N, CA, C and O atoms as a printed pandas DataFrame, in Angstrom:
     atom_number atom_name residue_name chain_id  residue_number  x_coord  y_coord  z_coord
0              1         N          MET        A               1  -27.343  -26.223  -31.533
1              2        CA          MET        A               1  -26.002  -26.316  -30.878
2              3         C          MET        A               1  -26.196  -27.471  -29.738
3              4         O          MET        A               1  -27.173  -27.456  -28.990
4              5         N          ARG        A               2  -25.457  -28.202  -29.688
5              6        CA          ARG        A               2  -25.356  -29.197  -28.587
6              7         C          ARG        A               2  -24.951  -28.567  -27.327
7              8         O          ARG        A               2  -24.040  -27.740  -27.272
8              9         N          ARG        A               3  -25.634  -28.963  -26.308
9             10        CA          ARG        A               3  -25.354  -28.296  -24.855
10            11         C          ARG        A               3  -24.448  -29.224  -24.242
11            12         O          ARG        A               3  -24.567  -30.442  -24.375
12            13         N          ARG        A               4  -23.494  -28.638  -23.536
13            14        CA          ARG        A               4  -22.626  -29.465  -22.566
14            15         C          ARG        A               4  -23.340  -29.640  -21.195
15            16         O          ARG        A               4  -23.825  -28.725  -20.529
16            17         N          ARG        A               5  -23.325  -31.014  -20.867
17            18        CA          ARG        A               5  -23.936  -31.338  -19.673
18            19         C          ARG        A               5  -23.056  -30.768  -18.599
19            20         O          ARG        A               5  -21.862  -30.633  -18.868
20            21         N          THR        A               6  -23.531  -30.391  -17.326
21            22        CA          THR        A               6  -22.779  -29.973  -16.269
22            23         C          THR        A               6  -22.402  -31.459  -15.479
23            24         O          THR        A               6  -23.200  -32.344  -15.171
24            25         N          SER        A               7  -21.174  -31.433  -15.296
25            26        CA          SER        A               7  -20.631  -32.650  -14.628
26            27         C          SER        A               7  -20.616  -32.453  -13.005
27            28         O          SER        A               7  -20.613  -31.371  -12.419
28            29         N          GLU        A               8  -20.605  -33.791  -12.401
29            30        CA          GLU        A               8  -20.507  -33.713  -10.945
30            31         C          GLU        A               8  -19.446  -32.769  -10.461
31            32         O          GLU        A               8  -19.640  -31.969   -9.546
32            33         N          GLU        A               9  -18.261  -32.904  -11.147
33            34        CA          GLU        A               9  -17.087  -32.101  -10.721
34            35         C          GLU        A               9  -17.421  -30.702  -10.877
35            36         O          GLU        A               9  -17.096  -29.975   -9.938
36            37         N          ASP        A              10  -18.055  -30.127  -11.958
37            38        CA          ASP        A              10  -18.447  -28.785  -12.139
38            39         C          ASP        A              10  -19.289  -28.364  -10.974
39            40         O          ASP        A              10  -19.076  -27.282  -10.426
40            41         N          LEU        A              11  -20.273  -29.205  -10.556
41            42        CA          LEU        A              11  -21.097  -28.799   -9.551
42            43         C          LEU        A              11  -20.353  -28.747   -8.259
43            44         O          LEU        A              11  -20.726  -27.901   -7.445
44            45         N          HIS        A              12  -19.416  -29.480   -7.971
45            46        CA          HIS        A              12  -18.867  -29.552   -6.743
46            47         C          HIS        A              12  -17.822  -28.326   -6.636
47            48         O          HIS        A              12  -17.567  -27.849   -5.530
48            49         N          ASN        A              13  -17.252  -27.850   -7.755
49            50        CA          ASN        A              13  -16.418  -26.599   -7.700
50            51         C          ASN        A              13  -17.113  -25.357   -7.497
51            52         O          ASN        A              13  -16.543  -24.437   -6.910
52            53         N          VAL        A              14  -18.567  -25.214   -8.027
53            54        CA          VAL        A              14  -19.345  -24.123   -7.672
54            55         C          VAL        A              14  -19.651  -23.966   -6.209
55            56         O          VAL        A              14  -20.036  -24.925   -5.540
56            57         N          GLY        A              15  -19.475  -22.703   -5.683
57            58        CA          GLY        A              15  -19.765  -22.324   -4.297
58            59         C          GLY        A              15  -19.190  -23.165   -3.461
59            60         O          GLY        A              15  -19.845  -23.826   -2.656
60            61         N          ASP        A              16  -17.807  -23.229   -3.575
61            62        CA          ASP        A              16  -17.009  -23.809   -2.494
62            63         C          ASP        A              16  -17.320  -25.256   -2.281
63            64         O          ASP        A              16  -17.077  -25.776   -1.192
64            65         N          GLY        A              17  -17.770  -25.833   -3.129
65            66        CA          GLY        A              17  -18.154  -27.438   -2.795
66            67         C          GLY        A              17  -19.436  -27.592   -1.931
67            68         O          GLY        A              17  -19.541  -28.613   -1.253
68            69         N          LEU        A              18  -20.313  -26.754   -1.908
69            70        CA          LEU        A              18  -21.394  -26.812   -1.000
70            71         C          LEU        A              18  -22.313  -27.939   -1.434
71            72         O          LEU        A              18  -22.420  -28.205   -2.631
72            73         N          PRO        A              19  -23.001  -28.632   -0.473
73            74        CA          PRO        A              19  -23.708  -29.715   -0.899
74            75         C          PRO        A              19  -24.843  -29.199   -1.766
75            76         O          PRO        A              19  -25.427  -28.168   -1.433
76            77         N          HIS        A              20  -25.207  -29.908   -2.934
77            78        CA          HIS        A              20  -26.317  -29.520   -3.884
78            79         C          HIS        A              20  -27.268  -30.497   -4.095
79            80         O          HIS        A              20  -28.173  -30.319   -4.911
80            81         N          ARG        A              21  -27.164  -31.493   -3.460
81            82        CA          ARG        A              21  -28.225  -32.627   -3.678
82            83         C          ARG        A              21  -28.714  -33.169   -2.413
83            84         O          ARG        A              21  -27.959  -33.252   -1.444
84            85         N          GLY        A              22  -30.003  -33.563   -2.363
85            86        CA          GLY        A              22  -30.648  -34.161   -1.191
86            87         C          GLY        A              22  -30.932  -33.220   -0.039
87            88         O          GLY        A              22  -31.066  -33.664    1.101
88            89         N          TYR        A              23  -31.018  -32.022   -0.294
89            90        CA          TYR        A              23  -31.542  -31.122    0.824
90            91         C          TYR        A              23  -32.911  -30.669    0.581
91            92         O          TYR        A              23  -33.456  -30.044    1.490
92            93         N          LYS        A              24  -33.532  -30.880   -0.470
93            94        CA          LYS        A              24  -34.914  -30.413   -0.632
94            95         C          LYS        A              24  -36.010  -31.290    0.110
95            96         O          LYS        A              24  -35.783  -32.454    0.440
96            97         N          ARG        A              25  -37.115  -30.698    0.329
97            98        CA          ARG        A              25  -38.138  -31.206    0.980
98            99         C          ARG        A              25  -37.967  -31.421    2.539
99           100         O          ARG        A              25  -36.850  -31.599    3.025
100          101         N          THR        A              26  -39.078  -31.398    3.272
101          102        CA          THR        A              26  -38.960  -31.508    4.739
102          103         C          THR        A              26  -38.457  -32.719    5.217
103          104         O          THR        A              26  -37.984  -32.774    6.352
104          105         N          ALA        A              27  -38.507  -33.781    4.425
105          106        CA          ALA        A              27  -37.968  -34.964    4.797
106          107         C          ALA        A              27  -36.493  -35.000    4.998
107          108         O          ALA        A              27  -36.012  -35.854    5.743
108          109         N          ASN        A              28  -35.733  -34.121    4.376
109          110        CA          ASN        A              28  -34.382  -33.931    4.352
110          111         C          ASN        A              28  -33.813  -32.793    5.100
111          112         O          ASN        A              28  -32.877  -32.131    4.653
112          113         N          LEU        A              29  -34.402  -32.554    6.295
113          114        CA          LEU        A              29  -34.080  -31.390    7.075
114          115         C          LEU        A              29  -32.688  -31.548    7.587
115          116         O          LEU        A              29  -32.018  -30.531    7.762
116          117         N          ALA        A              30  -32.163  -32.784    7.857
117          118        CA          ALA        A              30  -30.743  -33.055    8.350
118          119         C          ALA        A              30  -29.711  -32.548    7.156
119          120         O          ALA        A              30  -28.739  -31.851    7.446
120          121         N          GLU        A              31  -29.932  -32.863    6.082
121          122        CA          GLU        A              31  -29.142  -32.471    4.847
122          123         C          GLU        A              31  -29.191  -30.928    4.694
123          124         O          GLU        A              31  -28.197  -30.278    4.369
124          125         N          LEU        A              32  -30.346  -30.406    4.935
125          126        CA          LEU        A              32  -30.632  -29.003    4.683
126          127         C          LEU        A              32  -29.618  -28.282    5.848
127          128         O          LEU        A              32  -28.853  -27.356    5.578
128          129         N          GLY        A              33  -29.744  -28.808    7.007
129          130        CA          GLY        A              33  -28.866  -28.235    8.075
130          131         C          GLY        A              33  -27.463  -28.375    7.742
131          132         O          GLY        A              33  -26.734  -27.427    8.034
132          133         N          HIS        A              34  -26.978  -29.350    7.204
133          134        CA          HIS        A              34  -25.653  -29.590    6.780
134          135         C          HIS        A              34  -25.286  -28.639    5.824
135          136         O          HIS        A              34  -24.188  -28.098    5.955
136          137         N          LEU        A              35  -26.159  -28.278    4.693
137          138        CA          LEU        A              35  -25.917  -27.271    3.842
138          139         C          LEU        A              35  -25.797  -25.832    4.483
139          140         O          LEU        A              35  -24.961  -25.029    4.069
140          141         N          VAL        A              36  -26.592  -25.568    5.421
141          142        CA          VAL        A              36  -26.427  -24.306    6.076
142          143         C          VAL        A              36  -25.149  -24.057    6.884
143          144         O          VAL        A              36  -24.541  -22.988    6.942
144          145         N          ASP        A              37  -24.826  -25.235    7.517
145          146        CA          ASP        A              37  -23.461  -25.279    8.247
146          147         C          ASP        A              37  -22.350  -24.912    7.300
147          148         O          ASP        A              37  -21.593  -23.958    7.477
148          149         N          ARG        A              38  -22.306  -25.823    6.183
149          150        CA          ARG        A              38  -21.296  -25.540    5.128
150          151         C          ARG        A              38  -21.230  -24.030    4.622
151          152         O          ARG        A              38  -20.202  -23.369    4.473
152          153         N          LEU        A              39  -22.338  -23.685    4.423
153          154        CA          LEU        A              39  -22.551  -22.261    3.932
154          155         C          LEU        A              39  -21.922  -21.248    4.858
155          156         O          LEU        A              39  -21.200  -20.348    4.430
156          157         N          GLN        A              40  -22.217  -21.415    6.169
157          158        CA          GLN        A              40  -21.699  -20.492    7.061
158          159         C          GLN        A              40  -20.179  -20.603    7.203
159          160         O          GLN        A              40  -19.488  -19.614    7.450
160          161         N          GLU        A              41  -19.664  -21.861    7.038
161          162        CA          GLU        A              41  -18.237  -21.930    6.992
162          163         C          GLU        A              41  -17.521  -21.410    5.790
163          164         O          GLU        A              41  -16.364  -20.994    5.844
164          165         N          ALA        A              42  -18.281  -21.448    4.645
165          166        CA          ALA        A              42  -17.614  -20.886    3.408
166          167         C          ALA        A              42  -17.769  -19.365    3.306
167          168         O          ALA        A              42  -17.023  -18.677    2.609
168          169         N          VAL        A              43  -18.757  -18.889    4.023
169          170        CA          VAL        A              43  -19.001  -17.398    4.065
170          171         C          VAL        A              43  -19.080  -16.972    5.479
171          172         O          VAL        A              43  -20.178  -16.705    5.968
172          173         N          PRO        A              44  -18.009  -16.892    6.157
173          174        CA          PRO        A              44  -18.090  -16.583    7.644
174          175         C          PRO        A              44  -18.585  -15.268    8.010
175          176         O          PRO        A              44  -19.112  -15.049    9.101
176          177         N          TRP        A              45  -18.390  -14.228    6.941
177          178        CA          TRP        A              45  -18.975  -12.957    7.152
178          179         C          TRP        A              45  -20.465  -12.848    7.061
179          180         O          TRP        A              45  -21.060  -11.812    7.359
180          181         N          LEU        A              46  -21.052  -13.928    6.646
181          182        CA          LEU        A              46  -22.607  -13.818    6.401
182          183         C          LEU        A              46  -23.283  -14.190    7.667
183          184         O          LEU        A              46  -23.137  -15.311    8.156
184          185         N          ASP        A              47  -23.982  -13.319    8.179
185          186        CA          ASP        A              47  -24.647  -13.335    9.422
186          187         C          ASP        A              47  -26.289  -13.535    9.168
187          188         O          ASP        A              47  -27.060  -12.647    8.805
188          189         N          LEU        A              48  -26.586  -14.778    9.422
189          190        CA          LEU        A              48  -27.953  -15.159    9.118
190          191         C          LEU        A              48  -28.840  -14.682   10.224
191          192         O          LEU        A              48  -30.048  -14.560   10.023
192          193         N          GLY        A              49  -28.275  -14.393   11.429
193          194        CA          GLY        A              49  -29.038  -13.733   12.487
194          195         C          GLY        A              49  -30.389  -14.620   12.792
195          196         O          GLY        A              49  -30.357  -15.850   12.767
196          197         N          GLU        A              50  -31.414  -13.971   13.043
197          198        CA          GLU        A              50  -32.671  -14.502   13.253
198          199         C          GLU        A              50  -33.221  -15.354   12.182
199          200         O          GLU        A              50  -34.135  -16.144   12.419
200          201         N          HIS        A              51  -32.712  -15.227   11.050
201          202        CA          HIS        A              51  -33.163  -15.935    9.827
202          203         C          HIS        A              51  -32.492  -17.375    9.836
203          204         O          HIS        A              51  -32.968  -18.208    9.065
204          205         N          GLU        A              52  -31.564  -17.686   10.541
205          206        CA          GLU        A              52  -30.829  -19.021   10.586
206          207         C          GLU        A              52  -31.770  -20.109   10.706
207          208         O          GLU        A              52  -31.658  -21.104    9.991
208          209         N          PRO        A              53  -32.809  -19.973   11.672
209          210        CA          PRO        A              53  -33.766  -21.284   11.795
210          211         C          PRO        A              53  -34.634  -21.295   10.591
211          212         O          PRO        A              53  -34.986  -22.382   10.134
212          213         N          LEU        A              54  -35.008  -20.199   10.044
213          214        CA          LEU        A              54  -35.705  -20.323    8.660
214          215         C          LEU        A              54  -35.074  -21.119    7.547
215          216         O          LEU        A              54  -35.678  -21.887    6.798
216          217         N          CYS        A              55  -33.586  -20.799    7.527
217          218        CA          CYS        A              55  -32.875  -21.367    6.480
218          219         C          CYS        A              55  -32.849  -22.889    6.713
219          220         O          CYS        A              55  -32.903  -23.649    5.746
220          221         N          ARG        A              56  -32.766  -23.351    7.975
221          222        CA          ARG        A              56  -32.788  -24.784    8.476
222          223         C          ARG        A              56  -34.015  -25.430    8.224
223          224         O          ARG        A              56  -34.082  -26.646    8.044
224          225         N          ALA        A              57  -35.050  -24.630    8.201
225          226        CA          ALA        A              57  -36.402  -25.223    8.034
226          227         C          ALA        A              57  -36.952  -25.291    6.688
227          228         O          ALA        A              57  -37.834  -26.101    6.403
228          229         N          SER        A              58  -36.406  -24.374    5.755
229          230        CA          SER        A              58  -37.038  -24.166    4.518
230          231         C          SER        A              58  -35.968  -24.158    3.431
231          232         O          SER        A              58  -35.147  -23.241    3.428
232          233         N          ASP        A              59  -35.919  -25.206    2.427
233          234        CA          ASP        A              59  -34.931  -25.158    1.327
234          235         C          ASP        A              59  -35.114  -23.914    0.455
235          236         O          ASP        A              59  -34.177  -23.370   -0.130
236          237         N          HIS        A              60  -36.475  -23.472    0.406
237          238        CA          HIS        A              60  -36.707  -22.193   -0.332
238          239         C          HIS        A              60  -36.005  -20.965    0.180
239          240         O          HIS        A              60  -35.534  -20.157   -0.619
240          241         N          VAL        A              61  -35.911  -20.782    1.556
241          242        CA          VAL        A              61  -35.185  -19.711    2.133
242          243         C          VAL        A              61  -33.714  -19.867    1.867
243          244         O          VAL        A              61  -33.076  -18.919    1.412
244          245         N          THR        A              62  -33.111  -21.102    2.150
245          246        CA          THR        A              62  -31.729  -21.267    1.906
246          247         C          THR        A              62  -31.274  -21.076    0.386
247          248         O          THR        A              62  -30.183  -20.603    0.067
248          249         N          ASP        A              63  -32.181  -21.474   -0.439
249          250        CA          ASP        A              63  -32.030  -21.133   -1.941
250          251         C          ASP        A              63  -32.031  -19.700   -2.274
251          252         O          ASP        A              63  -31.340  -19.356   -3.234
252          253         N          ALA        A              64  -32.717  -18.790   -1.613
253          254        CA          ALA        A              64  -32.734  -17.485   -1.655
254          255         C          ALA        A              64  -31.515  -16.826   -1.289
255          256         O          ALA        A              64  -31.063  -15.904   -1.969
256          257         N          VAL        A              65  -30.929  -17.275   -0.189
257          258        CA          VAL        A              65  -29.676  -16.801    0.210
258          259         C          VAL        A              65  -28.611  -17.224   -0.666
259          260         O          VAL        A              65  -27.761  -16.373   -0.928
260          261         N          VAL        A              66  -28.486  -18.414   -1.188
261          262        CA          VAL        A              66  -27.444  -18.840   -2.165
262          263         C          VAL        A              66  -27.763  -17.912   -3.508
263          264         O          VAL        A              66  -26.872  -17.563   -4.283
264          265         N          SER        A              67  -28.903  -17.630   -3.640
265          266        CA          SER        A              67  -29.177  -16.811   -5.089
266          267         C          SER        A              67  -28.628  -15.467   -4.822
267          268         O          SER        A              67  -28.085  -14.827   -5.722
268          269         N          ALA        A              68  -28.759  -14.975   -3.515
269          270        CA          ALA        A              68  -28.326  -13.659   -3.281
270          271         C          ALA        A              68  -26.718  -13.606   -3.412
271          272         O          ALA        A              68  -26.172  -12.593   -3.849
272          273         N          LEU        A              69  -26.051  -14.641   -3.049
273          274        CA          LEU        A              69  -24.693  -14.723   -3.143
274          275         C          LEU        A              69  -24.190  -14.722   -4.458
275          276         O          LEU        A              69  -23.214  -14.062   -4.812
276          277         N          ALA        A              70  -24.949  -15.562   -5.280
277          278        CA          ALA        A              70  -24.781  -15.516   -6.789
278          279         C          ALA        A              70  -24.970  -14.138   -7.486
279          280         O          ALA        A              70  -24.270  -13.812   -8.445
280          281         N          ALA        A              71  -25.915  -13.367   -6.984
281          282        CA          ALA        A              71  -26.272  -12.183   -7.462
282          283         C          ALA        A              71  -24.970  -11.108   -7.112
283          284         O          ALA        A              71  -24.482  -10.372   -7.969
284          285         N          ARG        A              72  -24.599  -11.155   -5.966
285          286        CA          ARG        A              72  -23.418  -10.527   -5.417
286          287         C          ARG        A              72  -22.247  -10.810   -6.340
287          288         O          ARG        A              72  -21.604   -9.867   -6.801
288          289         N          ALA        A              73  -21.942  -12.071   -6.629
289          290        CA          ALA        A              73  -20.964  -12.427   -7.524
290          291         C          ALA        A              73  -21.095  -11.829   -8.968
291          292         O          ALA        A              73  -20.166  -11.320   -9.595
292          293         N          ALA        A              74  -22.246  -11.954   -9.352
293          294        CA          ALA        A              74  -22.617  -11.195  -10.734
294          295         C          ALA        A              74  -22.349   -9.792  -10.804
295          296         O          ALA        A              74  -21.801   -9.270  -11.775
296          297         N          ALA        A              75  -22.739   -9.161   -9.756
297          298        CA          ALA        A              75  -22.543   -7.661   -9.684
298          299         C          ALA        A              75  -21.050   -7.379   -9.732
299          300         O          ALA        A              75  -20.627   -6.483  -10.462
300          301         N          LEU        A              76  -20.256   -8.098   -8.997
301          302        CA          LEU        A              76  -18.815   -7.986   -9.125
302          303         C          LEU        A              76  -18.067   -8.425  -10.311
303          304         O          LEU        A              76  -16.888   -8.116  -10.480
304          305         N          GLY        A              77  -18.753   -9.152  -11.146
305          306        CA          GLY        A              77  -18.181   -9.572  -12.375
306          307         C          GLY        A              77  -17.469  -10.857  -12.129
307          308         O          GLY        A              77  -16.642  -11.206  -12.971
308          309         N          LEU        A              78  -17.660  -11.534  -11.185
309          310        CA          LEU        A              78  -17.116  -12.865  -10.686
310          311         C          LEU        A              78  -17.826  -14.042  -10.884
311          312         O          LEU        A              78  -17.863  -14.911  -10.012
312          313         N          VAL        A              79  -18.484  -14.168  -12.122
313          314        CA          VAL        A              79  -19.247  -15.316  -12.633
314          315         C          VAL        A              79  -18.867  -15.794  -13.850
315          316         O          VAL        A              79  -18.202  -15.076  -14.596
316          317         N          ALA        A              80  -19.228  -17.037  -14.207
317          318        CA          ALA        A              80  -19.066  -17.588  -15.613
318          319         C          ALA        A              80  -20.022  -16.807  -16.563
319          320         O          ALA        A              80  -21.196  -16.567  -16.279
320          321         N          VAL        A              81  -19.443  -16.459  -17.647
321          322        CA          VAL        A              81  -20.256  -15.765  -18.660
322          323         C          VAL        A              81  -20.368  -16.617  -19.818
323          324         O          VAL        A              81  -19.595  -17.567  -19.941
324          325         N          PRO        A              82  -21.324  -16.352  -20.744
325          326        CA          PRO        A              82  -21.511  -17.396  -22.006
326          327         C          PRO        A              82  -20.319  -16.997  -22.891
327          328         O          PRO        A              82  -19.928  -15.838  -23.029
328          329         N          THR        A              83  -19.758  -18.138  -23.504
329          330        CA          THR        A              83  -18.831  -17.890  -24.567
330          331         C          THR        A              83  -19.524  -17.483  -25.736
331          332         O          THR        A              83  -20.750  -17.573  -25.788
332          333         N          GLY        A              84  -18.782  -17.002  -26.768
333          334        CA          GLY        A              84  -19.342  -16.628  -28.166
334          335         C          GLY        A              84  -20.397  -17.677  -28.574
335          336         O          GLY        A              84  -21.568  -17.326  -28.717
336          337         N          GLU        A              85  -20.067  -18.777  -28.739
337          338        CA          GLU        A              85  -20.976  -19.870  -29.193
338          339         C          GLU        A              85  -22.241  -20.164  -28.257
339          340         O          GLU        A              85  -23.260  -20.720  -28.668
340          341         N          GLN        A              86  -22.054  -19.737  -27.001
341          342        CA          GLN        A              86  -23.290  -19.881  -26.151
342          343         C          GLN        A              86  -24.213  -18.678  -25.985
343          344         O          GLN        A              86  -25.300  -18.735  -25.409
344          345         N          THR        A              87  -23.682  -17.565  -26.548
345          346        CA          THR        A              87  -24.457  -16.437  -26.383
346          347         C          THR        A              87  -25.795  -16.515  -26.969
347          348         O          THR        A              87  -26.729  -16.065  -26.304
348          349         N          GLY        A              88  -26.025  -17.040  -28.157
349          350        CA          GLY        A              88  -27.531  -17.329  -28.722
350          351         C          GLY        A              88  -28.324  -18.039  -27.752
351          352         O          GLY        A              88  -29.379  -17.581  -27.311
352          353         N          ALA        A              89  -27.874  -19.063  -27.437
353          354        CA          ALA        A              89  -28.745  -19.903  -26.541
354          355         C          ALA        A              89  -29.011  -19.163  -25.147
355          356         O          ALA        A              89  -30.125  -19.215  -24.627
356          357         N          ALA        A              90  -27.968  -18.487  -24.576
357          358        CA          ALA        A              90  -28.109  -17.833  -23.437
358          359         C          ALA        A              90  -29.078  -16.647  -23.487
359          360         O          ALA        A              90  -29.662  -16.270  -22.471
360          361         N          THR        A              91  -29.245  -16.053  -24.705
361          362        CA          THR        A              91  -30.068  -14.954  -24.811
362          363         C          THR        A              91  -31.623  -15.456  -24.907
363          364         O          THR        A              91  -32.554  -14.865  -24.361
364          365         N          THR        A              92  -31.732  -16.479  -25.583
365          366        CA          THR        A              92  -33.149  -17.169  -25.533
366          367         C          THR        A              92  -33.528  -18.004  -24.426
367          368         O          THR        A              92  -34.695  -18.063  -24.037
368          369         N          GLU        A              93  -32.514  -18.700  -23.864
369          370        CA          GLU        A              93  -33.032  -19.598  -22.862
370          371         C          GLU        A              93  -32.580  -19.141  -21.419
371          372         O          GLU        A              93  -32.978  -19.824  -20.476
372          373         N          GLY        A              94  -31.853  -18.138  -21.190
373          374        CA          GLY        A              94  -31.298  -17.712  -20.048
374          375         C          GLY        A              94  -29.947  -18.209  -19.618
375          376         O          GLY        A              94  -29.483  -19.225  -20.137
376          377         N          TRP        A              95  -29.319  -17.567  -18.731
377          378        CA          TRP        A              95  -28.038  -18.042  -18.218
378          379         C          TRP        A              95  -27.990  -18.049  -16.737
379          380         O          TRP        A              95  -28.398  -17.076  -16.103
380          381         N          ILE        A              96  -27.499  -19.128  -16.145
381          382        CA          ILE        A              96  -27.253  -19.056  -14.744
382          383         C          ILE        A              96  -25.734  -18.764  -14.328
383          384         O          ILE        A              96  -24.787  -19.529  -14.512
384          385         N          ALA        A              97  -25.699  -17.525  -13.740
385          386        CA          ALA        A              97  -24.359  -17.041  -13.557
386          387         C          ALA        A              97  -23.874  -17.506  -12.191
387          388         O          ALA        A              97  -24.214  -17.079  -11.087
388          389         N          LEU        A              98  -22.910  -18.579  -12.526
389          390        CA          LEU        A              98  -22.314  -19.277  -11.241
390          391         C          LEU        A              98  -20.931  -18.548  -10.980
391          392         O          LEU        A              98  -20.110  -18.265  -11.852
392          393         N          PRO        A              99  -20.818  -18.292   -9.600
393          394        CA          PRO        A              99  -19.619  -17.679   -9.123
394          395         C          PRO        A              99  -18.306  -18.488   -9.588
395          396         O          PRO        A              99  -18.239  -19.717   -9.615
396          397         N          THR        A             100  -17.361  -17.679   -9.918
397          398        CA          THR        A             100  -15.989  -18.337  -10.202
398          399         C          THR        A             100  -14.952  -18.042   -9.244
399          400         O          THR        A             100  -13.760  -18.163   -9.526
400          401         N          THR        A             101  -15.373  -17.657   -8.116
401          402        CA          THR        A             101  -14.371  -17.324   -7.047
402          403         C          THR        A             101  -14.936  -17.998   -5.747
403          404         O          THR        A             101  -16.132  -18.281   -5.685
404          405         N          PRO        A             102  -14.061  -18.260   -4.690
405          406        CA          PRO        A             102  -14.565  -18.572   -3.382
406          407         C          PRO        A             102  -15.546  -17.610   -2.979
407          408         O          PRO        A             102  -15.426  -16.424   -3.287
408          409         N          LEU        A             103  -16.537  -18.059   -2.288
409          410        CA          LEU        A             103  -17.636  -17.232   -1.761
410          411         C          LEU        A             103  -17.089  -16.201   -0.696
411          412         O          LEU        A             103  -17.651  -15.109   -0.627
412          413         N          ASP        A             104  -16.064  -16.474    0.109
413          414        CA          ASP        A             104  -15.665  -15.538    1.013
414          415         C          ASP        A             104  -15.014  -14.319    0.453
415          416         O          ASP        A             104  -14.826  -13.374    1.219
416          417         N          ARG        A             105  -14.615  -14.223   -0.910
417          418        CA          ARG        A             105  -14.263  -13.128   -1.454
418          419         C          ARG        A             105  -15.367  -12.147   -1.916
419          420         O          ARG        A             105  -15.052  -11.019   -2.296
420          421         N          LEU        A             106  -16.541  -12.520   -1.892
421          422        CA          LEU        A             106  -17.699  -11.641   -2.137
422          423         C          LEU        A             106  -17.775  -10.371   -1.334
423          424         O          LEU        A             106  -18.242   -9.361   -1.861
424          425         N          VAL        A             107  -17.366  -10.359   -0.154
425          426        CA          VAL        A             107  -17.500   -9.340    0.684
426          427         C          VAL        A             107  -16.132   -8.377    0.602
427          428         O          VAL        A             107  -16.191   -7.165    0.813
428          429         N          ALA        A             108  -14.972   -9.033    0.290
429          430        CA          ALA        A             108  -13.876   -8.190    0.318
430          431         C          ALA        A             108  -13.702   -7.438   -0.944
431          432         O          ALA        A             108  -12.852   -6.548   -0.935
432          433         N          THR        A             109  -14.463   -7.684   -2.175
433          434        CA          THR        A             109  -14.232   -7.031   -3.343
434          435         C          THR        A             109  -15.544   -5.970   -3.506
435          436         O          THR        A             109  -16.694   -6.272   -3.185
436          437         N          SER        A             110  -15.201   -4.882   -3.977
437          438        CA          SER        A             110  -16.287   -3.814   -4.069
438          439         C          SER        A             110  -16.517   -3.525   -5.576
439          440         O          SER        A             110  -15.526   -3.565   -6.304
440          441         N          PRO        A             111  -17.687   -3.247   -6.095
441          442        CA          PRO        A             111  -18.003   -3.189   -7.556
442          443         C          PRO        A             111  -17.265   -1.879   -7.901
443          444         O          PRO        A             111  -17.276   -1.450   -9.055
């Protein structure tokens, strides 16, 4: 089966257009800070509290927060699911469940 490559437009539409490139590694802390700013704008109910400085200092911590939001979307059934022709590959290779809704809706919807 030929895989469809993810386009730049696809990535921009995921997660309310959050920055997704150039924030990895300590050399890019300014970009990481921009991502955290945009995340807080997109998800105003998310209170990082005392963990905000950790998010700004470590892309791993920020990735964990984004992963938790994706898990919430998956729990609510608000993610892209494999089509019939993608099911086989998704079963063997895995599937990244990307949210299909604005992130601010993740708090207003209950499972």
